FILO-424299 format. One record per residue (C-alpha): residue number from 1; residue in one letter; chain; x, y, z. Coordinates in pm, 1 decimal, padded with zeros to 6 digits. Example, Ala and Ser with C-alpha at 12.3 -4.5 7.8 and 13.67 -1.06 7.14 Angstrom:
2
+-----+----+----+----------+----------+----------+
!   i ! aa ! ch !        X !        Y !        Z !
+-----+----+----+----------+----------+----------+
!   1 !  a !  A !  01230.0 ! -00450.0 !  00780.0 !
!   2 !  s !  A !  01367.0 ! -00106.0 !  00714.0 !
+-----+----+----+----------+----------+----------+
end
This chain:
304
+-----+----+----+----------+----------+----------+
!   i ! aa ! ch !        X !        Y !        Z !
+-----+----+----+----------+----------+----------+
!   1 !  x !  A !  02795.8 ! -00292.5 !  00080.1 !
!   2 !  x !  A !  02747.2 ! -00596.2 !  00327.5 !
!   3 !  x !  A !  02579.0 ! -00404.4 !  00533.0 !
!   4 !  x !  A !  02239.6 ! -00337.3 !  00224.7 !
!   5 !  x !  A !  02269.4 ! -00698.0 !  00177.5 !
!   6 !  x !  A !  02193.5 ! -00751.9 !  00579.1 !
!   7 !  x !  A !  01911.6 ! -00486.2 !  00501.3 !
!   8 !  x !  A !  01758.9 ! -00651.5 !  00195.8 !
!   9 !  x !  A !  01789.9 ! -00994.2 !  00413.6 !
!  10 !  x !  A !  01655.5 ! -00883.4 !  00698.2 !
!  11 !  x !  A !  01342.9 ! -00692.0 !  00613.3 !
!  12 !  x !  A !  01256.7 ! -00709.0 !  00251.1 !
!  13 !  x !  A !  01367.8 ! -01108.7 !  00148.9 !
!  14 !  x !  A !  01135.9 ! -01241.7 !  00460.8 !
!  15 !  x !  A !  00832.4 ! -01065.9 !  00231.6 !
!  16 !  x !  A !  00974.2 ! -01216.2 ! -00085.2 !
!  17 !  x !  A !  00986.3 ! -01567.4 !  00039.6 !
!  18 !  x !  A !  00572.1 ! -01521.7 !  00228.5 !
!  19 !  x !  A !  00497.8 ! -01381.7 ! -00116.5 !
!  20 !  x !  A !  00672.3 ! -01655.4 ! -00316.1 !
!  21 !  x !  A !  00495.8 ! -01918.0 ! -00133.2 !
!  22 !  x !  A !  00177.0 ! -01825.9 ! -00208.9 !
!  23 !  x !  A !  00284.5 ! -01760.4 ! -00600.6 !
!  24 !  x !  A !  00364.9 ! -02152.6 ! -00604.8 !
!  25 !  x !  A !  00070.6 ! -02166.7 ! -00398.9 !
!  26 !  x !  A ! -00123.1 ! -02065.6 ! -00683.8 !
!  27 !  x !  A !  00061.7 ! -02209.1 ! -00918.6 !
!  28 !  x !  A !  00017.8 ! -02559.8 ! -00829.7 !
!  29 !  x !  A ! -00348.2 ! -02541.7 ! -00665.2 !
!  30 !  x !  A ! -00492.7 ! -02294.0 ! -00839.8 !
!  31 !  x !  A ! -00613.2 ! -02141.1 ! -00460.5 !
!  32 !  x !  A ! -00915.3 ! -01881.1 ! -00562.0 !
!  33 !  x !  A ! -00763.5 ! -01528.1 ! -00476.8 !
!  34 !  x !  A ! -01064.2 ! -01404.7 ! -00386.4 !
!  35 !  x !  A ! -01189.6 ! -01605.0 ! -00093.7 !
!  36 !  x !  A ! -00808.2 ! -01522.7 !  00096.3 !
!  37 !  x !  A ! -00892.8 ! -01183.1 ! -00075.4 !
!  38 !  x !  A ! -01201.9 ! -01122.0 !  00134.5 !
!  39 !  x !  A ! -01143.9 ! -01346.3 !  00441.3 !
!  40 !  x !  A ! -00818.2 ! -01058.9 !  00486.2 !
!  41 !  x !  A ! -00959.2 ! -00731.1 !  00372.9 !
!  42 !  x !  A ! -01280.7 ! -00783.0 !  00563.0 !
!  43 !  x !  A ! -01129.8 ! -00974.8 !  00947.5 !
!  44 !  x !  A ! -00750.2 ! -00975.5 !  00990.6 !
!  45 !  x !  A ! -00648.8 ! -00616.6 !  00847.0 !
!  46 !  x !  A ! -00923.0 ! -00450.2 !  01009.1 !
!  47 !  x !  A ! -00816.3 ! -00599.9 !  01292.1 !
!  48 !  x !  A ! -00468.3 ! -00540.3 !  01266.2 !
!  49 !  x !  A ! -00571.7 ! -00173.8 !  01215.5 !
!  50 !  x !  A ! -00802.6 ! -00170.9 !  01472.7 !
!  51 !  x !  A ! -00521.8 ! -00312.9 !  01717.9 !
!  52 !  x !  A ! -00246.5 ! -00133.8 !  01641.0 !
!  53 !  x !  A ! -00407.0 !  00280.4 !  01692.6 !
!  54 !  x !  A ! -00544.2 !  00127.7 !  02026.8 !
!  55 !  x !  A ! -00236.1 ! -00002.1 !  02134.6 !
!  56 !  x !  A !  00011.1 !  00272.7 !  02030.1 !
!  57 !  x !  A ! -00059.7 !  00603.1 !  02157.4 !
!  58 !  x !  A ! -00023.9 !  00769.1 !  01878.4 !
!  59 !  x !  A ! -00132.7 !  01155.3 !  01941.9 !
!  60 !  x !  A ! -00390.9 !  01264.8 !  01719.9 !
!  61 !  x !  A ! -00205.8 !  01569.1 !  01585.1 !
!  62 !  x !  A ! -00007.4 !  01350.6 !  01424.3 !
!  63 !  x !  A ! -00182.1 !  01129.2 !  01330.5 !
!  64 !  x !  A ! -00399.4 !  01440.3 !  01158.9 !
!  65 !  x !  A ! -00015.8 !  01535.6 !  00967.5 !
!  66 !  x !  A !  00030.3 !  01159.9 !  00819.7 !
!  67 !  x !  A ! -00324.0 !  01136.9 !  00694.5 !
!  68 !  x !  A ! -00287.2 !  01531.8 !  00519.3 !
!  69 !  x !  A !  00071.6 !  01377.2 !  00379.3 !
!  70 !  x !  A ! -00056.5 !  01112.2 !  00246.3 !
!  71 !  x !  A ! -00375.9 !  01278.7 !  00037.2 !
!  72 !  x !  A ! -00117.6 !  01604.6 ! -00053.0 !
!  73 !  x !  A !  00201.5 !  01388.5 ! -00185.2 !
!  74 !  x !  A ! -00056.5 !  01098.8 ! -00337.1 !
!  75 !  x !  A ! -00216.8 !  01363.4 ! -00536.4 !
!  76 !  x !  A !  00143.4 !  01577.8 ! -00607.0 !
!  77 !  x !  A !  00206.7 !  01258.1 ! -00758.7 !
!  78 !  x !  A ! -00018.4 !  01188.5 ! -00961.4 !
!  79 !  x !  A ! -00001.8 !  01527.8 ! -01093.7 !
!  80 !  x !  A !  00354.4 !  01506.4 ! -01169.3 !
!  81 !  x !  A !  00317.9 !  01144.1 ! -01346.4 !
!  82 !  x !  A ! -00015.0 !  01315.4 ! -01537.2 !
!  83 !  x !  A !  00219.1 !  01576.9 ! -01666.2 !
!  84 !  x !  A !  00457.4 !  01357.1 ! -01759.3 !
!  85 !  x !  A !  00310.5 !  01104.9 ! -01932.5 !
!  86 !  x !  A !  00100.2 !  01380.6 ! -02138.6 !
!  87 !  x !  A !  00450.4 !  01498.8 ! -02262.6 !
!  88 !  x !  A !  00514.9 !  01131.4 ! -02415.7 !
!  89 !  x !  A !  00138.8 !  01176.2 ! -02592.3 !
!  90 !  x !  A !  00037.8 !  00810.4 ! -02496.4 !
!  91 !  x !  A ! -00331.6 !  00768.3 ! -02525.4 !
!  92 !  x !  A ! -00618.1 !  00795.4 ! -02271.9 !
!  93 !  x !  A ! -00653.9 !  00404.7 ! -02113.3 !
!  94 !  x !  A ! -00279.3 !  00446.9 ! -02058.0 !
!  95 !  x !  A ! -00287.0 !  00728.9 ! -01931.3 !
!  96 !  x !  A ! -00538.7 !  00644.2 ! -01688.9 !
!  97 !  x !  A ! -00294.7 !  00309.5 ! -01632.9 !
!  98 !  x !  A ! -00020.8 !  00510.4 ! -01552.8 !
!  99 !  x !  A ! -00124.5 !  00724.4 ! -01291.7 !
! 100 !  x !  A ! -00260.0 !  00397.1 ! -01166.9 !
! 101 !  x !  A !  00052.7 !  00269.6 ! -01111.0 !
! 102 !  x !  A !  00245.1 !  00577.7 ! -01024.9 !
! 103 !  x !  A !  00032.3 !  00691.8 ! -00735.9 !
! 104 !  x !  A ! -00112.9 !  00368.2 ! -00557.8 !
! 105 !  x !  A !  00172.6 !  00176.9 ! -00334.2 !
! 106 !  x !  A !  00123.3 ! -00133.0 ! -00240.7 !
! 107 !  x !  A !  00084.7 !  00015.2 !  00143.8 !
! 108 !  x !  A ! -00109.5 ! -00318.9 !  00266.1 !
! 109 !  x !  A !  00056.6 ! -00658.2 !  00186.3 !
! 110 !  x !  A !  00390.6 ! -00526.5 !  00113.5 !
! 111 !  x !  A !  00429.0 ! -00150.8 !  00342.8 !
! 112 !  x !  A !  00284.5 ! -00286.7 !  00673.9 !
! 113 !  x !  A !  00560.4 ! -00577.0 !  00684.4 !
! 114 !  x !  A !  00846.5 ! -00396.9 !  00559.6 !
! 115 !  x !  A !  00752.6 ! -00095.1 !  00829.0 !
! 116 !  x !  A !  00686.6 ! -00414.0 !  01139.9 !
! 117 !  x !  A !  01050.2 ! -00559.3 !  01006.5 !
! 118 !  x !  A !  01198.9 ! -00276.6 !  00976.8 !
! 119 !  x !  A !  01127.3 !  00016.9 !  01220.0 !
! 120 !  x !  A !  00907.7 ! -00185.9 !  01469.6 !
! 121 !  x !  A !  00573.5 ! -00133.1 !  01603.8 !
! 122 !  x !  A !  00585.7 !  00272.1 !  01670.3 !
! 123 !  x !  A !  00629.8 !  00278.1 !  01308.1 !
! 124 !  x !  A !  00421.3 !  00051.6 !  01151.0 !
! 125 !  x !  A !  00098.8 !  00245.4 !  01359.3 !
! 126 !  x !  A !  00205.3 !  00509.3 !  01173.7 !
! 127 !  x !  A !  00240.9 !  00283.7 !  00852.1 !
! 128 !  x !  A ! -00144.9 !  00172.8 !  00905.2 !
! 129 !  x !  A ! -00299.9 !  00534.3 !  00912.7 !
! 130 !  x !  A ! -00110.0 !  00598.2 !  00546.2 !
! 131 !  x !  A ! -00209.5 !  00211.1 !  00475.1 !
! 132 !  x !  A ! -00651.6 !  00340.2 !  00549.8 !
! 133 !  x !  A ! -00583.4 !  00720.4 !  00418.0 !
! 134 !  x !  A ! -00435.0 !  00520.3 !  00071.8 !
! 135 !  x !  A ! -00714.9 !  00273.2 !  00035.0 !
! 136 !  x !  A ! -00985.2 !  00547.8 !  00095.1 !
! 137 !  x !  A ! -00819.7 !  00708.6 ! -00206.4 !
! 138 !  x !  A ! -00762.1 !  00400.4 ! -00407.5 !
! 139 !  x !  A ! -01175.9 !  00325.8 ! -00350.2 !
! 140 !  x !  A ! -01210.7 !  00722.4 ! -00428.6 !
! 141 !  x !  A ! -00956.8 !  00877.3 ! -00638.9 !
! 142 !  x !  A ! -00845.9 !  00551.9 ! -00802.0 !
! 143 !  x !  A ! -01167.7 !  00402.3 ! -00873.8 !
! 144 !  x !  A ! -01264.1 !  00767.2 ! -01054.9 !
! 145 !  x !  A ! -00902.7 !  00765.3 ! -01272.1 !
! 146 !  x !  A ! -00992.3 !  00369.4 ! -01391.4 !
! 147 !  x !  A ! -01290.9 !  00469.0 ! -01521.0 !
! 148 !  x !  A ! -01185.8 !  00753.4 ! -01680.7 !
! 149 !  x !  A ! -01441.0 !  00997.9 ! -01574.9 !
! 150 !  x !  A ! -01705.1 !  00792.7 ! -01613.7 !
! 151 !  x !  A ! -01791.4 !  00726.1 ! -01256.8 !
! 152 !  x !  A ! -01892.6 !  01006.5 ! -01063.2 !
! 153 !  x !  A ! -01758.0 !  01134.7 ! -00756.9 !
! 154 !  x !  A ! -02031.1 !  01037.3 ! -00567.1 !
! 155 !  x !  A ! -02109.5 !  00694.6 ! -00684.9 !
! 156 !  x !  A ! -01686.8 !  00663.1 ! -00608.1 !
! 157 !  x !  A ! -01707.1 !  00766.2 ! -00244.7 !
! 158 !  x !  A ! -01998.7 !  00492.3 ! -00176.5 !
! 159 !  x !  A ! -01785.8 !  00232.8 ! -00216.6 !
! 160 !  x !  A ! -01578.5 !  00322.0 !  00107.7 !
! 161 !  x !  A ! -01881.3 !  00174.5 !  00277.3 !
! 162 !  x !  A ! -01735.0 ! -00149.4 !  00132.4 !
! 163 !  x !  A ! -01394.6 ! -00077.9 !  00347.1 !
! 164 !  x !  A ! -01392.0 ! -00220.0 !  00699.4 !
! 165 !  x !  A ! -01037.2 ! -00051.7 !  00760.0 !
! 166 !  x !  A ! -01214.1 !  00246.6 !  00769.5 !
! 167 !  x !  A ! -01441.8 !  00127.7 !  01042.2 !
! 168 !  x !  A ! -01160.9 ! -00005.2 !  01248.2 !
! 169 !  x !  A ! -01014.5 !  00309.9 !  01216.5 !
! 170 !  x !  A ! -01312.5 !  00531.0 !  01318.1 !
! 171 !  x !  A ! -01352.5 !  00256.9 !  01628.9 !
! 172 !  x !  A ! -00988.4 !  00291.8 !  01727.6 !
! 173 !  x !  A ! -01034.0 !  00641.7 !  01740.1 !
! 174 !  x !  A ! -01357.1 !  00650.1 !  02003.2 !
! 175 !  x !  A ! -01160.7 !  00412.3 !  02162.4 !
! 176 !  x !  A ! -00878.4 !  00629.4 !  02238.7 !
! 177 !  x !  A ! -01101.2 !  00928.4 !  02295.8 !
! 178 !  x !  A ! -01335.6 !  00785.7 !  02534.8 !
! 179 !  x !  A ! -01041.6 !  00555.3 !  02734.7 !
! 180 !  x !  A ! -01303.1 !  00290.9 !  02619.4 !
! 181 !  x !  A ! -01228.5 ! -00113.7 !  02572.4 !
! 182 !  x !  A ! -01361.6 ! -00400.4 !  02491.0 !
! 183 !  x !  A ! -01424.4 ! -00755.4 !  02757.4 !
! 184 !  x !  A ! -01067.1 ! -00956.1 !  02801.2 !
! 185 !  x !  A ! -01199.0 ! -01268.4 !  02541.1 !
! 186 !  x !  A ! -01268.1 ! -01001.3 !  02247.3 !
! 187 !  x !  A ! -00955.0 ! -00798.9 !  02309.9 !
! 188 !  x !  A ! -00803.2 ! -01132.8 !  02277.2 !
! 189 !  x !  A ! -00981.2 ! -01249.8 !  01992.8 !
! 190 !  x !  A ! -00861.3 ! -00897.5 !  01827.8 !
! 191 !  x !  A ! -00545.9 ! -00969.4 !  01912.8 !
! 192 !  x !  A ! -00535.7 ! -01301.3 !  01797.0 !
! 193 !  x !  A ! -00699.2 ! -01151.1 !  01432.7 !
! 194 !  x !  A ! -00438.5 ! -00914.5 !  01435.6 !
! 195 !  x !  A ! -00159.2 ! -01130.7 !  01438.3 !
! 196 !  x !  A ! -00285.8 ! -01347.8 !  01169.1 !
! 197 !  x !  A ! -00297.2 ! -01036.9 !  00896.7 !
! 198 !  x !  A !  00061.4 ! -00940.1 !  00754.9 !
! 199 !  x !  A !  00164.3 ! -01309.2 !  00670.6 !
! 200 !  x !  A ! -00187.8 ! -01355.9 !  00521.0 !
! 201 !  x !  A ! -00122.8 ! -01012.2 !  00324.7 !
! 202 !  x !  A !  00172.6 ! -01183.2 !  00206.6 !
! 203 !  x !  A !  00112.4 ! -01518.8 !  00108.7 !
! 204 !  x !  A ! -00224.8 ! -01302.0 ! -00070.4 !
! 205 !  x !  A !  00063.9 ! -01106.3 ! -00246.2 !
! 206 !  x !  A !  00189.3 ! -01365.2 ! -00395.1 !
! 207 !  x !  A ! -00146.2 ! -01557.8 ! -00514.1 !
! 208 !  x !  A ! -00235.0 ! -01234.0 ! -00677.5 !
! 209 !  x !  A !  00097.6 ! -01205.0 ! -00860.3 !
! 210 !  x !  A !  00075.9 ! -01549.9 ! -00963.2 !
! 211 !  x !  A ! -00144.0 ! -01401.3 ! -01286.6 !
! 212 !  x !  A !  00147.7 ! -01187.4 ! -01427.5 !
! 213 !  x !  A !  00105.2 ! -01242.8 ! -01861.6 !
! 214 !  x !  A !  00470.7 ! -01140.4 ! -01955.5 !
! 215 !  x !  A !  00595.5 ! -00828.0 ! -02112.0 !
! 216 !  x !  A !  00455.8 ! -00548.7 ! -02326.8 !
! 217 !  x !  A !  00461.3 ! -00151.3 ! -02335.6 !
! 218 !  x !  A !  00828.8 ! -00113.3 ! -02217.7 !
! 219 !  x !  A !  00876.7 !  00208.5 ! -02192.7 !
! 220 !  x !  A !  00498.8 !  00320.5 ! -02080.5 !
! 221 !  x !  A !  00610.0 ! -00010.3 ! -01779.9 !
! 222 !  x !  A !  00944.5 !  00210.3 ! -01713.5 !
! 223 !  x !  A !  00733.5 !  00505.5 ! -01623.2 !
! 224 !  x !  A !  00557.5 !  00412.7 ! -01448.5 !
! 225 !  x !  A !  00761.0 !  00162.1 ! -01237.1 !
! 226 !  x !  A !  01052.6 !  00510.5 ! -01216.8 !
! 227 !  x !  A !  00802.5 !  00729.7 ! -01079.5 !
! 228 !  x !  A !  00611.9 !  00492.2 ! -00796.7 !
! 229 !  x !  A !  00981.9 !  00355.1 ! -00653.8 !
! 230 !  x !  A !  01209.6 !  00663.6 ! -00732.8 !
! 231 !  x !  A !  00949.6 !  00944.9 ! -00817.0 !
! 232 !  x !  A !  00696.1 !  00914.6 ! -00482.3 !
! 233 !  x !  A !  00982.2 !  00839.5 ! -00233.7 !
! 234 !  x !  A !  01094.1 !  01152.5 ! -00333.5 !
! 235 !  x !  A !  00825.3 !  01339.3 ! -00285.2 !
! 236 !  x !  A !  00757.1 !  01195.4 !  00021.0 !
! 237 !  x !  A !  01093.5 !  01375.0 !  00095.1 !
! 238 !  x !  A !  01028.0 !  01672.2 !  00068.0 !
! 239 !  x !  A !  00675.3 !  01634.5 !  00177.2 !
! 240 !  x !  A !  00777.0 !  01511.8 !  00523.2 !
! 241 !  x !  A !  00941.8 !  01845.0 !  00557.8 !
! 242 !  x !  A !  00697.1 !  02048.4 !  00491.3 !
! 243 !  x !  A !  00460.1 !  01886.8 !  00767.7 !
! 244 !  x !  A !  00750.7 !  01857.1 !  01007.0 !
! 245 !  x !  A !  00710.8 !  01436.2 !  01032.1 !
! 246 !  x !  A !  00969.9 !  01353.3 !  01238.3 !
! 247 !  x !  A !  01111.9 !  01032.2 !  01385.5 !
! 248 !  x !  A !  00884.3 !  00727.2 !  01371.2 !
! 249 !  x !  A !  00606.1 !  00938.0 !  01175.2 !
! 250 !  x !  A !  00872.0 !  01042.0 !  00901.6 !
! 251 !  x !  A !  01033.9 !  00692.3 !  00846.6 !
! 252 !  x !  A !  00635.1 !  00526.5 !  00824.7 !
! 253 !  x !  A !  00558.5 !  00810.0 !  00569.1 !
! 254 !  x !  A !  00826.7 !  00754.7 !  00346.5 !
! 255 !  x !  A !  00864.5 !  00371.4 !  00377.9 !
! 256 !  x !  A !  00518.2 !  00352.9 !  00248.8 !
! 257 !  x !  A !  00557.6 !  00597.5 ! -00013.7 !
! 258 !  x !  A !  00846.8 !  00396.4 ! -00186.6 !
! 259 !  x !  A !  00679.0 !  00065.4 ! -00278.1 !
! 260 !  x !  A !  00560.7 ! -00142.5 ! -00503.0 !
! 261 !  x !  A !  00220.1 ! -00060.8 ! -00697.8 !
! 262 !  x !  A ! -00078.4 ! -00240.0 ! -00523.5 !
! 263 !  x !  A ! -00198.8 ! -00520.4 ! -00614.2 !
! 264 !  x !  A ! -00598.9 ! -00409.6 ! -00598.8 !
! 265 !  x !  A ! -00462.0 ! -00144.8 ! -00918.5 !
! 266 !  x !  A ! -00486.0 ! -00506.7 ! -01121.2 !
! 267 !  x !  A ! -00856.3 ! -00580.3 ! -01008.9 !
! 268 !  x !  A ! -00981.5 ! -00175.4 ! -01085.9 !
! 269 !  x !  A ! -00788.1 ! -00169.9 ! -01475.9 !
! 270 !  x !  A ! -00980.2 ! -00506.8 ! -01497.8 !
! 271 !  x !  A ! -01325.2 ! -00400.1 ! -01407.6 !
! 272 !  x !  A ! -01284.0 ! -00052.3 ! -01589.2 !
! 273 !  x !  A ! -01057.9 ! -00231.1 ! -01863.1 !
! 274 !  x !  A ! -00786.2 !  00065.1 ! -01836.9 !
! 275 !  x !  A ! -00506.0 ! -00169.1 ! -01975.3 !
! 276 !  x !  A ! -00526.7 ! -00462.7 ! -01749.7 !
! 277 !  x !  A ! -00271.6 ! -00675.7 ! -01922.0 !
! 278 !  x !  A !  00042.9 ! -00363.3 ! -01899.8 !
! 279 !  x !  A ! -00078.4 ! -00293.9 ! -01513.3 !
! 280 !  x !  A ! -00051.0 ! -00687.2 ! -01410.5 !
! 281 !  x !  A !  00301.1 ! -00659.2 ! -01563.6 !
! 282 !  x !  A !  00379.1 ! -00322.7 ! -01332.5 !
! 283 !  x !  A !  00266.6 ! -00484.1 ! -01057.6 !
! 284 !  x !  A !  00458.7 ! -00798.4 ! -01053.5 !
! 285 !  x !  A !  00801.3 ! -00656.5 ! -01217.2 !
! 286 !  x !  A !  00752.3 ! -00330.5 ! -01022.4 !
! 287 !  x !  A !  00740.3 ! -00556.4 ! -00713.4 !
! 288 !  x !  A !  01074.8 ! -00811.4 ! -00850.5 !
! 289 !  x !  A !  01228.5 ! -00430.5 ! -00909.2 !
! 290 !  x !  A !  01096.9 ! -00272.7 ! -00556.7 !
! 291 !  x !  A !  01482.1 ! -00411.5 ! -00347.1 !
! 292 !  x !  A !  01712.8 ! -00248.1 ! -00548.6 !
! 293 !  x !  A !  01539.0 !  00101.7 ! -00433.8 !
! 294 !  x !  A !  01351.0 !  00047.5 ! -00114.4 !
! 295 !  x !  A !  01748.9 ! -00085.0 !  00024.6 !
! 296 !  x !  A !  01916.8 !  00152.4 ! -00016.7 !
! 297 !  x !  A !  01649.2 !  00376.2 !  00140.2 !
! 298 !  x !  A !  01603.7 !  00167.8 !  00403.0 !
! 299 !  x !  A !  01993.9 !  00286.1 !  00565.4 !
! 300 !  x !  A !  01878.6 !  00567.4 !  00480.9 !
! 301 !  x !  A !  01583.3 !  00597.5 !  00701.3 !
! 302 !  x !  A !  01772.1 !  00388.6 !  01025.1 !
! 303 !  x !  A !  01631.7 !  00062.5 !  01004.4 !
! 304 !  x !  A !  01813.0 ! -00245.3 !  01174.9 !
+-----+----+----+----------+----------+----------+
end
């Protein structure tokens, strides 16, 4: 029991304390979440991805396997969620909301920091691959689900042009393949910006969670949160065996699959009017409940 408490205190509590700072800041000063989000999204996060991938010496084969794992495990989770929600006979909008809650975890704000604290830089590099691939899926599959089929796949795919992390990943792969390097002033600047990414992501998480509005649709919310926090890591455990992921790659894949729902889902739900209050509340309460599942999982994965 003491070991689990130590794991929580060392690896999860700092995430909640930083997010709480953002929550209180937003509550007192009405901070503009959009400005903070755009700064992180367009500058800090791409620099973090590029820095991690160009300094970690990941093998191309491992990158491909983690990428394929992310795609297939996310789609498999979506299929399971759809089957259960169909059996529960929920409405069309609620079906889309449950799929968004279950399928797309907070691999950025929450997941990257969790992997950095629990496992270190090598696992964090693998976690960044998961994050980028999931971001691509959010802006394609996620948009398609949120729009309930009204948004065609080509229109959804075009939104990827607005995801700087994708460009950072492609550029990092090119630098690794061709052994390229930026001049030192640029490299130091990228490293400096990368260092700002994780704390800013956590403060942003708190700012965004401040919008939660209360409880409703408890049965459906419980289903979505249960699928996200329990169903997703359970599927991930099976898929890591299928793809032969070992060591740091396995730790990153399972830990990223176990994080609570991404705050971006509240944006998609609001944009396409897919039970936005319900999705926002599910994100909030799922995040609060996540230590109950993440702490023993971290112990299983060998976190410090």
